[in-house]
N, C-alpha and C positions, 0 to 999 in steps of 0.2 A: 590749656594754659601752662600746665606743668607736666613733666614726664616722670616716669618711675625713678626713684632715687634710693640709693643704697648707702649713702654717706651717713655718718652718725654724729650727734652732738657730743660734747664732753660728757663722759660718764663719771658719776661720783662713786668712788670706791671708799671703803673704810680706811681712812688714814687720819693723821693728826689734824689736818685742815678741816675735817668734817665738823668738828665741834663748833667752829665759827659759823658754819652754814646754818645750824639750827639753834644755837644759843646766843643770846644777846651779850652776856658777860657772865663772869662767875657769880654764883648765887650762894646763899647761905645753906641751901639744901645739901644734906649729906648723903642723899640717896645715890647709889650706884656710882657713875662717873660724871655726875652733874658738874663737878668743879674741876674736871681735868680733861685734857685732850688725849690722854693715854688710852690705849686699847689693850685688852687682854689678848695675848698671843698675836697681836697685830691684826685681829679680825673679829673682835667682839666688844660691844658697848652696851651698857645698861643705864637708862636715864629715866627721869621724870620730866614732866612738862614745866617744872619750875623754871621761869625765865626763858622759856622757849620763845623764839621769834613768832610774832603774830601772823606772819606771812612767809611761807617757804615755797619756793619753786615757781613754775614747774622745773623739775630737775629729772634727769635720767639716772636712776640709782642702780648700782651693781652689787647689791647686797640684799639680804632678807630682812624683813621688818615684822615685828609683832607688837601691836599697840593695844593696850588693855585700858579701856576707858573707865574712869572711876567717878567722875562728875562732869556736868556740863556737856557741851558738844562743840564740834567744829566741822567745817567742810573739808573732807578728804577727797581729792580727785586722783584717780588712778586710771590713766588713759582717758576715755570718754565718760567713764562712770564717776559719779559723785556720791559719796556716802556721808551721812550725818549720824555717826554712831552715838548712841546714848549710853548712859552708865551701864556697866556690866556687858558691854559689847567688846569683842576682840576683832581686830582688823589686821589682815595679813598683806604682805607685799613680797615680791620676789624679783631677782635680778632682771634688768632690761626694761622695767616699766617707767613711764613718765608719771611723776608723783608731785602733788602739791598739797599744802595745808593752808586754809584761809578761814577767816571769820570765827576764831574761837570765842566762845562766850566768856564772860569774866570769871565764871566758876569752873572753866574747863580744866580738868586735871586728868592725866593719863600716865601710865608707866609704859615704857617701850624698850624693846630689845632690838639691836641691830647686829647682824653677824654675816660674815662672808661665806662663800661656798667652801673656801679652804678650811675655815674654822670648823665646819660641821662635817668635813669629808671623812674624818676618821671613824665616824659612827656609821651604823647601817641606816641611819635616818633617811637620807635622800639618795643613797647609792642605788642607781638604776631603778628606783621605785618612787620617784616624786609624785607620779600620777595617783598613788594611793591616797594622797592628800589633795582633794579637789580644790581647796582654797589656795593652793600653790600652783594653779594652772590658769591659763587664760579663759578656759571654758567654765571654770567654777565660780562660786560665790565667795568673795573675799572678806565679807563682814558678817560676823555671826553673833546673835544674841545668846547669852549664857543663862542657864537657870541658876538658882541659888547655890546648889551643890557644886556646879562647875566653876562658878565665880570664886567660891572659897578655895577650891583646889588650885586654880590657876594663880590666884593671888598668893597662896602659900608657896607655890613653886617659884614665883618671881622673887619673893622675899628670901627663899632659900638660895636663889642665884645671887641676890644682893649679899647674903652672908659669905658666899664663896668669893665674891669680888673683894669684899672688905678684908677677909682673913688671909686670902692668897695662900691657902694651905697647898701641900703637894697635890698635884693632879687636879687642881681646881677646874681647869679647862674641861677635863673629862666629866667631872660632876655636872658642870653647866650644860654640856652637850646632852647628857642624860635627862636633865630637867627640861631642856627644850624639847626633847623627844616626847616626854610625858605631856607637855603642853599640846603638842601636835596630836598625840593619841586622844587626849580628852576632846580636843576640837574636832577630830575626825568622827568620834562618836556623836558629838553634837550635830555635825553635818549630816550624818546618816539619819538622825532623828528629825531634825527640823527642816532640812532642805530636800534631801532625796525623797522623804516620805510625803512632801507637799508638792512635788513637781506636777505641773500641769501637762496635758497632752502635748506631743511634739508640734502640733499645728497651732498651738496657742499663740495669739498675737504678742502677748507680753513676753513669752519665752523667745520668740523669734527676734523681737526687738533687743532683748538682753544679749542673745547670742551674736547679733549683728554688732552691737557695741564692743563686745569683747574681741570679736574677730577683727574689727577695724583697729582696735588698740594693739593687736598683735601684728597685723600685716600692712598697716597704712603706708609704710615706706616702699613697699614693693607692689601693692595692689591698690589701685585708686579708681577702678571702674565699678560702677554699681552692678553691672551685669556679672562681673567676676565673683562678687560676693553672693549674688543671687544663686549662681551656679554652685558655689561651695555650700550654700544653705539649702540647696535642692528645692528652690522655689523660683517663680518667674520674677523678672525685674519689676514688673508692674505690681505684683503682689507684695514684694519687698518694700517698694516705695510707698504703697498705700498703708502698709502696716507701720512703717517708720513714721510717716506723717501723722498717723492716728495717735501714736504714743509719745511723740516728741514735738509735734507742730513744726518739724523740720523735715526736709527731704533727706534721703540716704546720702546723696551727693553733698549736701550741706554739712552733714556730720563727718564725712570724710575730710572735707575742707577744714572743719573745726579741729580735727586731729592734726592736720598739717600746720594749723595755726598754733597749736600748743607746742609743736616741735620748733616752730619759728621763734616763739617766745623764749623757749629754753636756750636757743642760740643767742638771742639778744641779751638775755640775763647772764649767761654763763660762758660767753666766749668774747674774744676781742676782735672777731671778724667784722669787717665793714658790712654795711647794709647790702652792697653789691655782692660781696663774697657770700653772704648768707643766701641771697637770692639764687646765686648760681649753685650753691651747695644743695638747695632744695629744687634745683633744676628748672627754675623759671626761665623762660626764654629771654627775659629782659628785666632789669631791676625795677623799671616802672610798672611792670605787670605785678611784681611782688608787692610794691607799695600799694597799688590799688586793691589787691587781694587782701592785704593785712588791714588796711584802713576800713574796708567793707566789713571785715570780721570783727575788728577790735575798736573801731571808732577813732583811731589815731594812727599816725604813720609809724613805721618801725622805729625811726629815730626818736619820735616823741615818746614812744613806749620805753625805749632804752633810757632816755634822759630822765624821765619821771621815776624810773625804778632805781636810779643811782643814789 
């Protein structure tokens, strides 16, 4: 139905327009940059979820994200994975991922940090060694539960960052970069304790399923054959399909299609391309095939989806 595609949707970078994307309007909150579209050094923002829109995305983001959940919950989707972090969970995101937030509970409240690659580049934090932080890679777990001590440490660091944002003392950006590095170090220790120590054997069905989801989230634009994923995962296509079906009630091919559907929704929400142009961008042989594909996946046509989202 479709061929491999290398084209990209609009990528959201950190700039002054981003505030409108995730905030409904100015709020009485005085935390961080809740009431301003200004960014520190053009590449850093600190916010609470006060007056955050109840539905965001899917969007492709070109920045890092740290979300610290304090109460309630919401559905965070990163690629094909959906997380429902509870209080005292920390959720990470990194450039190039498709992200959405849906269904926040009435008591949902979180503090979150957004920053660009350029903002952090001066530190040793990510210089040639991002892989030391597995929660910043496609193969890692991006949502971590914190113990009481870690919760207090990270909350303290976020409020220290807030103090730097408010005071704007000399070299505030350098202080903030160091605080972010400390958050990553604390989270890395948590990861080693709670994730790596609890890993199941490599042939575990659940682990294979999770690895497949993350691999599709990374490669779906260039790899769309189930057999190719099976080869990368060192299993047979039949074994991969049986495992995916057992853990998701969907076939591997259906999940690949679902990821293409998320990309299509991002086009419909965040571009002015016509339906035909989007179909060709996604390399469907004909717009009518794209319409059938999207309606089967979403229950409505691409045009209906775009219109109801406006």
